[in-house]
VOPAGU-2260 file (C-alpha; in pm, 1 decimal, decimal comma):
REM VOPAGU-2260
SITE   aa  ch    i         X         Y         Z
SITE  MET   A    0       0,0       0,0       0,0
SITE  ARG   A    1     123,5     349,1     -85,6
SITE  ILE   A    2     -13,6     686,4      15,8
SITE  ASP   A    3     -37,0     866,9    -316,9
SITE  HIS   A    4    -113,1    1213,2    -189,4
SITE  LEU   A    5    -244,2    1421,5      97,6
SITE  VAL   A    6    -479,9    1710,4      26,9
SITE  TRP   A    7    -440,9    2016,4     248,9
SITE  TYR   A    8    -700,6    2287,7     201,1
SITE  ASN   A    9    -634,5    2657,5     256,8
SITE  ALA   A   10    -882,5    2898,0      99,2
SITE  ASP   A   11    -597,5    3138,3      16,4
SITE  LEU   A   12    -362,8    2926,2    -194,8
SITE  ALA   A   13     -75,9    3176,4    -168,1
SITE  VAL   A   14     -90,8    3161,6     211,9
SITE  GLY   A   15     -87,2    2782,8     199,2
SITE  ARG   A   16     216,3    2781,1     -27,1
SITE  ARG   A   17     406,9    3016,9     203,9
SITE  HIS   A   18     315,9    2805,5     506,6
SITE  PHE   A   19     473,0    2490,3     364,0
SITE  ALA   A   20     766,9    2671,5     206,1
SITE  ALA   A   21     860,1    2795,1     555,0
SITE  ALA   A   22     809,1    2457,4     725,7
SITE  LEU   A   23     952,2    2215,6     466,3
SITE  ASP   A   24    1255,0    2197,6     235,6
SITE  ALA   A   25    1113,3    2362,1     -78,8
SITE  GLU   A   26     844,6    2596,8    -203,5
SITE  PRO   A   27     535,6    2422,1    -343,3
SITE  MET   A   28     508,6    2442,6    -722,4
SITE  TYR   A   29     192,2    2584,2    -877,0
SITE  GLY   A   30       2,8    2291,4   -1026,7
SITE  GLY   A   31    -277,1    2469,4   -1210,6
SITE  ALA   A   32    -650,4    2534,7   -1189,1
SITE  HIS   A   33    -936,6    2285,6   -1174,9
SITE  PRO   A   34   -1176,9    2422,7   -1436,5
SITE  GLY   A   35   -1536,2    2430,7   -1323,6
SITE  GLU   A   36   -1449,8    2351,3    -960,9
SITE  GLY   A   37   -1339,9    2694,6    -843,4
SITE  THR   A   38   -1007,5    2568,7    -709,0
SITE  ALA   A   39    -639,4    2555,1    -798,2
SITE  ASN   A   40    -347,8    2373,3    -640,0
SITE  ALA   A   41      21,5    2367,4    -564,5
SITE  VAL   A   42     224,7    2050,9    -512,3
SITE  LEU   A   43     526,3    1940,8    -313,2
SITE  SER   A   44     691,9    1600,4    -344,5
SITE  LEU   A   45     712,3    1376,5     -38,5
SITE  GLY   A   46     880,5    1088,3    -222,3
SITE  PRO   A   47     900,2     925,0    -566,8
SITE  GLU   A   48     525,9     851,8    -575,9
SITE  THR   A   49     384,8    1055,1    -287,2
SITE  TYR   A   50     307,4    1425,1    -273,8
SITE  LEU   A   51     130,9    1699,0     -83,2
SITE  GLU   A   52    -141,9    1886,5    -267,6
SITE  ILE   A   53    -222,7    2231,4    -134,6
SITE  LEU   A   54    -573,1    2311,4    -253,3
SITE  GLY   A   55    -717,8    2661,5    -252,4
SITE  ARG   A   56    -970,8    2885,6    -418,9
SITE  ASP   A   57    -900,5    3001,6    -772,2
SITE  VAL   A   58    -973,3    3375,4    -781,1
SITE  ALA   A   59   -1002,5    3365,3   -1160,3
SITE  GLN   A   60   -1304,6    3133,9   -1135,8
SITE  GLY   A   61   -1474,6    3293,4    -837,9
SITE  ASP   A   62   -1666,9    3115,9    -564,1
SITE  ALA   A   63   -1985,5    3027,4    -752,6
SITE  SER   A   64   -1847,0    2695,1    -877,7
SITE  LEU   A   65   -1709,2    2579,4    -540,1
SITE  ALA   A   66   -1863,4    2263,6    -397,4
SITE  PRO   A   67   -2074,8    2357,4     -91,5
SITE  GLU   A   68   -1852,9    2155,7     143,9
SITE  VAL   A   69   -1537,8    2327,6      18,3
SITE  ALA   A   70   -1699,3    2670,1      46,4
SITE  ALA   A   71   -1794,5    2594,9     406,7
SITE  LEU   A   72   -1449,3    2481,5     526,7
SITE  GLN   A   73   -1318,2    2700,6     806,6
SITE  GLY   A   74    -943,1    2753,1     830,9
SITE  PRO   A   75    -673,1    2524,7     688,4
SITE  GLY   A   76    -659,5    2150,7     741,5
SITE  LEU   A   77    -627,1    1806,3     586,8
SITE  TYR   A   78    -925,5    1762,1     356,9
SITE  HIS   A   79    -877,8    1410,1     221,1
SITE  TRP   A   80    -612,4    1158,8     114,0
SITE  ALA   A   81    -550,8     913,6    -167,0
SITE  VAL   A   82    -394,8     569,9    -200,1
SITE  GLY   A   83    -223,2     464,4    -523,0
SITE  SER   A   84    -340,0     155,7    -712,0
SITE  SER   A   85    -292,8       7,9   -1058,6
SITE  ASP   A   86    -603,1    -214,7   -1064,2
SITE  LEU   A   87    -903,0     -20,3    -940,8
SITE  ALA   A   88   -1150,4    -254,9   -1110,3
SITE  ALA   A   89   -1024,6    -549,3    -903,7
SITE  LEU   A   90   -1037,0    -338,1    -587,8
SITE  SER   A   91   -1395,8    -239,8    -666,5
SITE  ARG   A   92   -1495,9    -603,8    -716,8
SITE  ARG   A   93   -1329,3    -707,3    -390,5
SITE  ALA   A   94   -1512,6    -435,0    -199,6
SITE  ALA   A   95   -1847,8    -531,2    -351,8
SITE  ALA   A   96   -1789,1    -899,2    -274,1
SITE  ALA   A   97   -1730,6    -804,8      89,7
SITE  GLY   A   98   -2061,4    -620,8     103,4
SITE  LEU   A   99   -1924,2    -268,0      78,9
SITE  LYS   A  100   -2090,9      -9,5    -142,0
SITE  SER   A  101   -1853,8      49,9    -432,3
SITE  GLY   A  102   -1851,6     381,2    -616,9
SITE  ASP   A  103   -1796,2     420,3    -989,4
SITE  LEU   A  104   -1460,6     419,0   -1165,0
SITE  VAL   A  105   -1429,6     784,1   -1264,4
SITE  PRO   A  106   -1174,9     901,2   -1525,5
SITE  GLY   A  107   -1032,9    1252,1   -1526,4
SITE  GLY   A  108    -759,3    1460,3   -1678,3
SITE  ARG   A  109    -628,7    1809,9   -1747,4
SITE  VAL   A  110    -335,9    1992,0   -1901,1
SITE  LYS   A  111     -82,8    2132,5   -1653,5
SITE  PRO   A  112      73,1    2479,7   -1680,9
SITE  ASP   A  113     385,1    2320,8   -1839,2
SITE  GLY   A  114     172,6    2180,1   -2122,0
SITE  LYS   A  115     194,1    1817,3   -2009,7
SITE  ARG   A  116    -127,0    1622,0   -1972,0
SITE  LEU   A  117    -231,3    1432,7   -1661,6
SITE  ASP   A  118    -480,3    1147,7   -1688,7
SITE  TRP   A  119    -616,6     952,0   -1396,9
SITE  LEU   A  120    -879,7     707,0   -1282,5
SITE  CYS   A  121   -1037,0     735,5    -937,6
SITE  TRP   A  122   -1244,9     502,4    -725,6
SITE  GLY   A  123   -1385,5     509,4    -374,8
SITE  LEU   A  124   -1640,9     366,1    -137,7
SITE  ASP   A  125   -1987,4     513,2     -82,2
SITE  GLY   A  126   -2205,2     508,3     226,1
SITE  HIS   A  127   -1944,6     391,3     478,6
SITE  GLY   A  128   -2007,7     671,1     727,1
SITE  PHE   A  129   -1642,3     736,9     812,3
SITE  GLY   A  130   -1594,7    1049,0     601,2
SITE  ALA   A  131   -1238,0    1152,3     527,2
SITE  LEU   A  132   -1095,2     872,7     743,3
SITE  VAL   A  133   -1137,1     648,8     437,9
SITE  PRO   A  134    -922,2     738,5     136,2
SITE  PHE   A  135   -1007,3     730,7    -229,0
SITE  PHE   A  136    -787,6     540,4    -475,2
SITE  ILE   A  137    -614,2     670,5    -784,9
SITE  ASP   A  138    -437,8     527,4   -1091,0
SITE  TRP   A  139    -239,7     777,5   -1299,5
SITE  ARG   A  140    -286,7     570,3   -1615,9
SITE  GLY   A  141      65,9     609,5   -1745,6
SITE  SER   A  142      95,8     983,8   -1680,8
SITE  GLU   A  143     406,3    1117,3   -1512,5
SITE  HIS   A  144     336,2    1104,4   -1140,9
SITE  PRO   A  145     292,6    1456,8    -997,1
SITE  ALA   A  146     556,2    1384,1    -732,1
SITE  LEU   A  147     824,2    1350,0   -1000,6
SITE  ALA   A  148     771,6    1700,1   -1136,1
SITE  ALA   A  149     737,7    1874,7    -798,2
SITE  PRO   A  150    1020,5    1998,0    -574,2
SITE  ARG   A  151    1105,9    1766,2    -285,3
SITE  GLY   A  152     979,4    1906,2      43,2
SITE  GLY   A  153    1029,0    1612,1     277,3
SITE  ARG   A  154     871,2    1275,1     348,0
SITE  VAL   A  155     577,0    1119,1     530,0
SITE  ALA   A  156     720,8    1011,8     865,8
SITE  GLY   A  157     392,6     898,5    1017,3
SITE  PHE   A  158      25,9     858,6     932,0
SITE  GLU   A  159    -269,3     734,8    1136,3
SITE  VAL   A  160    -643,8     769,3    1166,6
SITE  HIS   A  161    -839,0     808,6    1490,7
SITE  THR   A  162   -1195,7     691,7    1540,4
SITE  PRO   A  163   -1436,9     588,2    1815,9
SITE  GLN   A  164   -1536,2     293,7    1591,3
SITE  ARG   A  165   -1200,1     127,7    1554,7
SITE  GLY   A  166   -1323,0    -225,2    1484,8
SITE  GLN   A  167   -1555,9    -124,3    1200,8
SITE  LEU   A  168   -1299,7      97,6    1032,1
SITE  GLN   A  169   -1023,0    -161,7    1069,0
SITE  ALA   A  170   -1247,4    -414,3     894,5
SITE  ILE   A  171   -1283,7    -181,5     595,4
SITE  PHE   A  172    -908,7    -117,2     585,7
SITE  ASP   A  173    -839,7    -491,1     595,1
SITE  ILE   A  174   -1069,2    -553,0     297,8
SITE  LEU   A  175    -897,2    -279,4      98,7
SITE  ASP   A  176    -542,1    -372,2     213,5
SITE  ILE   A  177    -490,9     -30,7     372,0
SITE  ASP   A  178    -193,0     -72,9     603,4
SITE  ILE   A  179    -247,7     237,1     817,1
SITE  PRO   A  180    -272,8     242,2    1199,1
SITE  VAL   A  181    -630,9     280,7    1322,7
SITE  ILE   A  182    -632,6     431,4    1672,4
SITE  ALA   A  183    -927,5     417,8    1911,4
SITE  ALA   A  184   -1011,0     775,0    2011,6
SITE  ALA   A  185   -1302,9     986,9    2124,7
SITE  ALA   A  186   -1314,3    1192,9    1804,9
SITE  PRO   A  187   -1242,0    1106,5    1439,3
SITE  GLN   A  188    -926,7    1258,7    1294,3
SITE  VAL   A  189    -655,9    1203,8    1034,0
SITE  VAL   A  190    -302,0    1278,5    1156,3
SITE  ALA   A  191      -0,3    1298,3     925,2
SITE  THR   A  192     356,3    1374,0    1030,3
SITE  LEU   A  193     590,4    1520,4     769,2
SITE  GLU   A  194     966,4    1531,8     815,5
SITE  SER   A  195    1220,4    1753,1     640,6
SITE  GLY   A  196    1557,3    1912,5     703,6
SITE  LYS   A  197    1372,3    2171,1     913,7
SITE  GLY   A  198    1225,5    1911,2    1149,6
SITE  GLN   A  199     878,2    1762,1    1178,7
SITE  MET   A  200     534,6    1911,2    1129,5
SITE  THR   A  201     197,8    1757,2    1207,1
SITE  LEU   A  202    -104,3    1792,2     979,9
SITE  THR   A  203    -452,0    1721,1    1115,0
SITE  SER   A  204    -792,3    1701,8     953,5
SITE  PHE   A  205   -1073,6    1950,1     992,8
SITE  THR   A  206   -1318,5    1940,7    1282,6
SITE  PRO   A  207   -1588,7    1844,4    1209,1
SITE  LEU   A  208   -1441,9    1581,2     980,2
SITE  PRO   A  209   -1524,1    1638,3     610,4
SITE  ARG   A  210   -1711,3    1368,6     424,2
SITE  GLY   A  211   -1393,0    1298,5     225,6
SITE  TYR   A  212   -1359,9    1257,0    -146,6
SITE  VAL   A  213   -1690,2    1134,3    -283,5
SITE  ILE   A  214   -1671,0     977,7    -630,1
């Protein structure tokens, strides 16, 4: 299992970029806008196939196209996270066979500011009730992985999810082969620790927990 990327939301993308440039080993690279979604991003590599996505509002698009949940987010925080996979169809079948509600396989793509095209395929679970504690899955379909083009900012030194329903969430993770510590706790939360030449920083999810990436 490989964490593909972490999504950190800060409404002001420039502020988010400065925050991570000060805390990690490089300045996040502008990744481009998401047409029709009202957002843009910047990216920072955390390894050969892992990166941090800083997501923010795109002033050129305005707020009208923002998803209601994104528009309602207060302050910065971890919004959702993705796991890399090369066979999403098999993963979907395994989930369905185990009685989980499988979402659709959803293709996407866009052209980056450097003119290169990114293509991807996403998949996730529906109706599990754990929100952003459960990742979505992504296959880059032969595109250059975003981590390879981004400056190296550090690495993921630790990652865990907290929940008052540890047994139920662990069962889902086992079905999906998600090898991430599930910690019994009073409140749900995602906690990531990044390490760089400047030391460690801890990223935590929003409270209340977002619903996560819904396919």
